[in-house]
N, C-alpha and C positions, 0 to 999 in steps of 0.2 A: 760321469757324474761324480762330483766330490761328495764324500759321505763323512758326517760327523757321527762317530760312535759314542753312545752315552750308555754307561753302566752304573748301577748302584745297588748297594746292599747294606742292611743294617746288621748289626751283630746278632740279633735275635733271629733274622730270617736266615742268615748264614748257617746257624746251628740247626734250625728247624727244616729249612726247605732245600738247603744244599746249592743256593744261587751264588756260588762263590764268584768273586770278580775274575779269576782266572778263567773259569768256565765259560762266563758271558763273553769275555773278551775273545776267547778262542772261537766260538761259535759265530760271533759277528764279523771276525775278520775273514772266516771261511765264507760268510754270506756275501760280503763285499767282493771277494775274488770270483765267486760263482757268478755274480751279476756284471762283471766287468767294470766295476767302480774303482775308484782311488780313495784311499783314506786321507781326509783333510786333516783330522785330529781325533784324539780318544780323551773323552771326558769321564772320569770316574769319581763318583762320590762314595767312598767307603765309610761305612758306619753311620750313615744318614738315613733317617726315615723319610717317607713321601708324604708327610703330613701337609706340607707346603713347599714352595718353590725356593725358599730361603736356604739354598745348599751351594756351596762355594763354586763347584764345577758346573752346576746348572746355571748359576748367574753368569759364570764366565762364557758358557755356550750361548746364552741369550745375547750376551753383549758381542760375541763374534758373529752371530747371525746377522746383527745390523751392519756389519762390516763386509757382508757377502763372502765369508770364508768358506762356505759350503753350501751344498745343493740340497742335500737330504739328510734328515736326523734318523739314525737306525738304532733301535733298541731290541733287547732280547724278548721282553715281555712288555706290554703296556703299563703294568703295574711297576716296572722299573722306572718308568718316566714319572707317573703321577697316580695318585689314588683317589683324587677328588674331581668329580666330573666338572666342577667349575674351573679348577686348575687346568685340566684338559682342554676346556673350551678357550680359555685365555691363551694357552700356548698356541692351539690351532689357528687362532685368530692372528697371533704374532707371526706364525709360519707363513700364513697367506699374505700378510702385509709384506713380508720380504721374499716371497716367492720361493719358499723352501718347502720341500716335501717331507712327508713322515712315513715311516715304515717300521712295523714290527716283525722280527725275523721268524717268529714262531706262531704268529696269530694273522687273521686276515684283516687287521687294522692297518690302514695306510690310505695316503692321499694321492697315490700316483696313478689312479684310475677313476672312472666315472662313479663306479660303486664306493670307492674310498672316500671321494668328495660327498657322496650322499651321506656318508657317515658323519661328516662334519655337521651337516644339518641336523642329524639326530642327537648329536652331542650337545649342540646348541640348544634344542628344545628340552633336553634332559637338565641342562645347566639352569635354563630359566625356571623349570619345574622345581629344581633344588632350592633355588633363591626364594622363590614364592613360598615354599614350604618352611624354609628357615625363618622368613619373615613372619610368617602366621605363628610359628613357635615362639619367636622372640616376643611378639605382641602379646600372646598369651601369658608368657612369663612375666612380662612387664605389668600386665593387669593384675596378676595374682599378687605380684610384689606391692603394688600400690593398695590393694585390698588388705594386705597385711599391715599396712601403715608404714612401709618403707618406700623411700624416695628414689625416683629414677633418674632425675636430672644430674647433670655433672657440675652445674654452676650454682652457687648459693643466690638466692634472690636478694635484692637490696634490702639491709636491715639484719642479715644473717651472715655467719661464716660456716664453711663447710669443713668439717674435720672427720676423717675416716668415715665418710659417707653420711655423718649425722649433721643437722643444722643446730647451730648455737647462735643465740643473740649476740649481734655486734654492737658493743656498748656505744660507738661513735654514730652508727647509722640508724639504730632503732629509735632514739629521740626524733629524728626526721621523719620517720615514717609515722610516728604518733602525731606529729605537727601536721603531716599531710592529711590524715583522717580528720583531724580537728578542724583545720581551716575548710575542708570540703563541706563541712555541715553548714556553713554560711556563704561560701564562695564557690565559683565555677571552677572547671578544671584549668582553663588558662590563667584565671585571677590567682589560683592557688600556686600554679608555677611561677608566676611573676613575683609574687610575695616571698617565695622561697629563695628565688634568685637574688632579690633585693636584700633579703637578710643574710644571703651568704651561705645558705644551707644547701650546698650543691650535692650533685650525685656522685657516683664513683668516677675516678679520674678527673675530678673537678669539672664535671660536665654540667651545664645548665639543665634545668627541668623543662620540659615542654609538655604540650597538652596530653600526647598519646602516652608518655612516661607516667604522668601523674594518673591517667586512667588506668594503666597496667597495675599500679600499686593498689589502687582502691578496689579493683576487681579481683585481686588475688586473694583467695581464702587462706593462703599459707599463713598470713598474719594473725588469724585467729586460731591457729593450731591444727589446720586441715591440710590435706594434699590433694591437688587436682592433677588429672591426667587426660589426655585426648581432647583438650580444649579446642584445638584448630583442625580436628579430624572430623570426618563425615560420620564416624562411629559416636556412640553415646559418651558423654562426658562423665568421668569418674570423679567423685569427690568423697574422701574418706578422712577419717580422724588420723593425724599424724603423731609422731612421738616427741616432736619438738616443743620448745616453749613458746607460748604466745606472745606476741607484741601488743596486741589489742584484745579485747574480750570479744567473744562471739556475739554477744549482744549489740556492741558498738559496730561491728561488721555488719550485721543484718540491718542496723538503722541507716548505715551508709548506703546499703543496697536499695533500701526504700526510698531514700532521698534521690538517689541517681535514677531510680525508675520513675518517680514522680516528675523529675525534671525533664526526662527524655519524652515523657507523654505529651508535652506541650512544646510550643514554640517552633521556630522554623528550622532548628538544627537537623532534626531527623524526620522532616516530612516527606523528604523524597531522596532518591539515589542519585541526584544531580549536585555535585560538590559546589558549584558556583551560582546555582539558580537564585539565590536570595541576595547575593552581593553584587551581581555582574550588572553593570549599567552601560548603556549605549553612549558612547562619547559624541555621537551626532545629534540625538534628540533628547538624551537624558532618561530615557525609559528603561525599565528593567527587562532582563532577559529571561525567558522561559524555556526550561529544559523539555526536551521531547526526544523520541527515538523511532527508529523503524528497523525492520529486518532486511538484511541484504539477500540476494538470491542464494548465497553461500550459507545462509543461516546465522551469519554474524550479526551482533547488535551494533548498530551506528547511532551513536548518542550525538546530539547537537543542540545549539542554543538559538532561539528566534527572538529578535527584538519585537516587544509588545507595541512599540510605536508604529512599526511597520505593518504588523500583521492585524492589529486591532484598530489602531487610529489612522492608518494610511498617511501618515506624516513624515516617514522616515525611508532611506534607501539603503539601510544596513543589510548586508547579506546574511544568510544563515551561516554560522560558524560551528565547525566541528569542536566536540568536546576535548578530543586529544590536542587540537591546536591550542586551545584555551590552557589546557594543563601544561603544555610545552612552554608557552609564553610565561605562566606562572612559576614554574620550576627553573626555568633558565634564564630569568631575569637577571642581568648582569650586576644591577645595583638597585636596591630598594631604598630610595632616598626619603628622608622625612625633611620637608621643607620648613622654613621658619614660621610659616604660618600654621602648619600643623603642630610645630612644637608648642606655639603660643596656646593653641586650642587644648592641647593635652595638659598643659600647666594649670588650665582654669578648673577650678573645683565645679564640677557639674552637679547642679541641684537635682536631687532625686524627686521625681513627682509623688506627691502624696495623695492617695485615693481614699478618703475616709469612707465613702459608700461602696464597698464591695458588691452590695446587692445590685447597684446600678449597672456595674460592669457585667455581671452575670445575666442581668435583664437584657442587656444589649446583645449578649450571645444568643439569647432566645429569639430576638428580633431578627438578628442575622439569619438563623436557621429558618425562620418563617420566610425570609426574602429569598433563600436559596430554593426553598420548595416552590416558590411562586415562579421563579424563572424556569424551573424545570417543567411546571405546568404549562408556562407559556410556550416552551418549546414543543411539548406534546401536542398543544392546540394549534401549532404552526404559526403563532404570533411572532416568534423570532426565529432566526436560523441557528445552525449550530455554531457559527463563528461567534454570534451575539451571545450565545449561552455560554460559551467558554470564556469570553471576556469578561461577562457579568459574574460568572462564578469565581474567576481568578480574583476580581476585586473583593468580592465578599470573603474569600479565604484569606486574603491579605489583612483584612479588617479583623477577621476571627483570631488569626495568629497574633496579632499585636495585642488584642485584649488578653489573649491567654498568657502571654509574656507579663503583661502588667499584673495580672492575677498571681503569678508565681515569682515575681521579680523581688529580689532581696536587696535592700540598700547596700551599697558597696564603697569603701574608701576608695579614693583616687589613687591609682599606682601608675606612675609615669612611664611611657614606653620610651626606650631609647633606641638608636639606630643599631648598636651592637647587638642588643637583645633581640631585636626584630630579625636581624640577619642570622643570628644563632638559631632562632626558631624555624625560619625558612630553610637552613641548611638541615636541620634535624629532620623536618618532614620531608625534604627532597630524598633523604637516604631511605625512608620507609614507605614512601608514597605507594609504591608498586605492592606492598605487603598488607596494606590495611584496606578495609572495604570502603565503598562510597560514603557511608553514612559517617564513619570516622573522619574521612576527608572533609566532608561538609561541615562537621562539628569544629574541626580545626579552622578551617577558612572563615567560619561565621563567628569565632571566638576572636579572632585577631582583626578582621577587616569589616568596616562599616560598608564599604563599597569599593569596587574595583572597575574602573571605566575602561572600556576597551574600543578599539577601532581596528578595521581590517586594512591590509596593504593595497586592497582594491577600493577605490573611492566611489564606485557606483554599485549597482545590483549585480552586474555581471562580474565574473571572475571564476577561476579554477575551482572545482570541488576542494574542500578542505583548505581554503585560502589562510594565508598566514594572518596572525593576530598580534597586534601591539597593544601593550597596557599603557594608557595614557596617563592616568593618575589614580590615587587611591585615597581613602580615608580609613583611619584606624578606629577601633572602638575605644 
C-alpha cells in the first residue's frame, strides 16, 4: 500500500508540545515500515496552523490524491491534519471519493476497518451539528445587529451607495425613487414602470423597470429610514430604525402602503393563486378558463385550468390543461408579436368611463350579494345541483369584481406599449418567475395582458395528461 505521510507543526505548538517535524517524520516512517507499506510522498507544513485547509503542502496532497499517487494518508495525530470537525468531514468525503484510506499512527482514528468507517458517520453527524449551531449563532448575531440599527446586507438598495458598511443617498438614483413613490399614488405598478422607462429613468446598469422591481421599491421601508430583515424567512420579520438618511418621509411611505393595501383588497389581480385564471381564453369557444386543483397520491398539488364553455355550457371540447404547461408556453414563447391591428388599438386614446353615481354601483354590489345568497339557498333546497351553483356563483363573482374595479379605478393617461418593451418585461419576469409567489405572478400577467387565447396540441377531448399548450393570440391592456 502506498502511503502519503503528512506532518504539520506551528511555531507555538513546537515550543509548547514538542511536536517537532523530525519527531513526527521519524515515527511515521517507522509505522510505514511496520505495516509493510511503501512511502509515496511526504508532505510537511512547517509553521502553519490547522485553522483551515489553506496550507501549501495540504493543497498539494489534495491535488496528488486526485491523480491517484497514494492509497492511504498517515498522520502522527488527528490534530496534525485538522482541528475543525467540518474540515475533517470534507477531507473524509474527498478520501472516500478517490478511494484513499486514512490512518492516525497514535490514535484509533482510521478508515481501514468497519469501525473506522463507522467513525466517518459520526464525524458527518458532528459536522452537521456544528454547521447548524453556527447558523443559529450567525442568525442571532444578525438579529442583534439589525436591532442596533446596523445593516446586514452586502449590496446597497437602489437609491443608495454603500461606503464602509453605511448607506448614503445616491444623488442620481434618489430622485428616481421619489418619482416612483409619487407616480404610484395615482398609477398602478405596471403603469409606473412604463412611464419611468418612457422618461428614460432606468434602473442600475440601464435596466428597464418592471412590475416586480417597482413593487420591491415601494414595499421597502429602507427609503423612510428603517431597516428590514428576515422578510423572506418563516421567522418573524424585523423592522427597526436605521442610521441612514431618508429618501422619503415615514408619513409618505405609510400613505403608499395604505394605497397598496386598498388596491390589493379589490379587483381580480389577487383573488386567487392561479396566475392565468382571469386572462386565459379558450381559442375554440372564447370562454374563460377557471383554475382548480387536486391532491395527488404523493401529496403533491396538481393545478390545472378548465374551459368554462365545456364544463358549464357543454359547447366546447377543450381538454383540461395543466398549469405548468400554460406557464411553459408563456415563458418559452419564442416571439411575442404585436400585430398592426393591436398597434392601432394601442394608439387610440381610450375614453375612461365616468360614473357620477357611485351609490348606484354600491347598490348593485348589494343586489349581487343577495343573488349569491339565493343561489346558495336554492342549492340547499335541491333546486339546483352543485355544477349549476358553481357556474352561477362564478358569473356573480365576475360581475362583483368588475364593479369593484370601477369603484377603485383611477383615470390614467395612455402610455403606448412597444414590442421591445414587452419583450424586456417578459424576459425580466422569466428570470424571477420561480422566485415569486402565485399572487405576484397573477399581478404581473393581469397588468400586461387583457387576454391570452390558448389551444392544445390535441384537437379533441382525448390526449395525454399534461398535454402541450399553444398560445394562439393575445391582447394587451
